[in-house]
C-alpha positions as CSV (number, residue, x, y, z in Angstrom):
1,X,20.2,-3.4,0.9
2,X,17.8,-1.4,-0.9
3,X,15.4,1.5,0.2
4,X,12.1,2.9,-1.3
5,X,12.5,6.1,-2.8
6,X,10.3,9.3,-2.1
7,X,8.0,8.4,-5.0
8,X,7.3,5.0,-3.6
9,X,6.7,6.1,-0.1
10,X,4.7,9.0,-1.5
11,X,2.8,6.1,-3.8
12,X,1.9,4.4,-0.4
13,X,0.1,7.2,1.0
14,X,-3.7,6.2,1.7
15,X,-2.7,2.4,1.7
16,X,-3.6,0.4,4.7
17,X,-0.8,0.5,7.1
18,X,-0.4,-3.4,7.4
19,X,0.4,-3.6,3.6
20,X,2.5,-0.5,4.0
21,X,4.5,-2.3,6.9
22,X,4.9,-5.3,4.6
23,X,6.2,-3.4,1.7
24,X,8.7,-1.5,4.0
25,X,10.1,-4.8,5.4
26,X,10.2,-6.5,2.1
27,X,12.4,-3.8,0.8
28,X,14.7,-4.7,3.7
29,X,15.0,-8.3,2.7
30,X,14.5,-8.5,-0.8
31,X,17.3,-9.6,-3.6
32,X,15.7,-7.6,-6.2
33,X,15.2,-4.0,-6.0
34,X,11.6,-2.6,-6.5
35,X,9.4,0.6,-6.0
36,X,6.0,1.2,-5.6
37,X,4.4,2.3,-8.6
38,X,0.5,2.4,-7.7
39,X,-1.2,2.4,-4.6
40,X,-4.6,3.7,-3.9
41,X,-6.5,4.6,-7.3
42,X,-9.5,6.9,-8.0
43,X,-12.5,5.2,-9.7
44,X,-11.7,7.3,-13.2
45,X,-8.2,5.6,-13.0
46,X,-9.6,2.0,-12.5
47,X,-12.2,2.7,-15.0
48,X,-9.2,3.7,-17.5
49,X,-7.1,0.9,-16.8
50,X,-10.3,-1.9,-17.0
51,X,-11.2,0.0,-20.5
52,X,-7.6,-0.4,-21.7
53,X,-7.6,-4.0,-20.6
54,X,-4.9,-3.4,-17.9
55,X,-7.1,-4.3,-14.8
56,X,-9.6,-7.3,-15.2
57,X,-11.9,-5.9,-12.5
58,X,-13.7,-2.6,-11.4
59,X,-13.9,-4.1,-7.9
60,X,-10.2,-3.8,-7.3
61,X,-8.7,-3.6,-4.2
62,X,-6.4,-0.2,-5.2
63,X,-9.9,1.5,-4.7
64,X,-9.8,1.0,-1.1
65,X,-6.2,1.1,-0.3
66,X,-5.7,-2.6,0.1
67,X,-3.4,-3.1,-2.9
68,X,-0.1,-2.2,-4.3
69,X,1.6,-2.5,-7.7
70,X,5.6,-3.0,-7.7
71,X,7.9,-2.5,-10.1
72,X,11.4,-4.5,-10.6
73,X,14.5,-2.9,-11.0
74,X,17.2,-4.8,-12.6
75,X,20.8,-3.3,-12.9
76,X,18.9,0.0,-12.2
77,X,16.4,-0.3,-14.7
78,X,12.8,-1.3,-15.0
79,X,12.1,-4.9,-16.1
80,X,8.5,-6.6,-16.9
81,X,10.6,-10.0,-17.3
82,X,8.5,-12.6,-14.7
83,X,11.8,-13.7,-13.0
84,X,12.1,-10.8,-10.8
85,X,8.6,-10.8,-9.9
86,X,9.1,-13.8,-8.3
87,X,11.9,-12.8,-6.0
88,X,9.8,-9.8,-5.0
89,X,7.0,-12.2,-4.1
90,X,9.4,-14.1,-1.8
91,X,10.5,-11.0,-0.1
92,X,7.0,-10.1,0.2
93,X,5.6,-13.2,1.5
94,X,8.6,-13.5,4.3
95,X,7.6,-10.0,5.4
96,X,3.9,-10.6,5.6
97,X,4.9,-13.8,7.5
98,X,6.8,-12.0,10.0
99,X,4.4,-9.3,10.4
100,X,1.6,-11.7,10.6
101,X,-0.5,-10.2,7.7
102,X,-2.2,-12.0,5.0
103,X,-1.7,-11.1,1.4
104,X,-2.1,-12.6,-1.8
105,X,0.2,-12.0,-4.9
106,X,-1.2,-11.4,-8.1
107,X,1.3,-14.0,-9.8
108,X,-0.7,-16.5,-8.2
109,X,-4.0,-15.5,-10.0
110,X,-5.5,-18.5,-11.7
111,X,-6.9,-16.5,-14.6
112,X,-3.6,-14.2,-15.5
113,X,-0.3,-13.4,-14.1
114,X,-0.2,-9.9,-12.6
115,X,3.3,-10.4,-11.0
116,X,3.3,-6.5,-9.8
117,X,0.4,-6.9,-7.8
118,X,-0.1,-7.3,-4.0
119,X,-3.0,-7.2,-1.8
120,X,-4.2,-7.9,1.5
121,X,-6.5,-10.9,2.0
């Protein structure tokens, strides 16, 4: 069983309590370790990500505390390979169902794959 680091917990500050609960439950049931890399964002941070092509919108739910980005750890190392994010998504979806919270995964976006991203509906 995995647990969130203090850094991940700090990155959940300001995030909607329903989404925090989903993330905390998901870490208990996931088959792939993960951490929270980003929660709430400032407008300046969003502008920077948008300008650099790392975000596709200026209306990100990160700005209002309704989205998180998670990073997968495989063998203790960060990975951006897609496959681990599918496993994390399964844990997030299961946790959301258990807690009756509607979420959307960035891996299901039609225009691009954003595997680390999860947001409230």
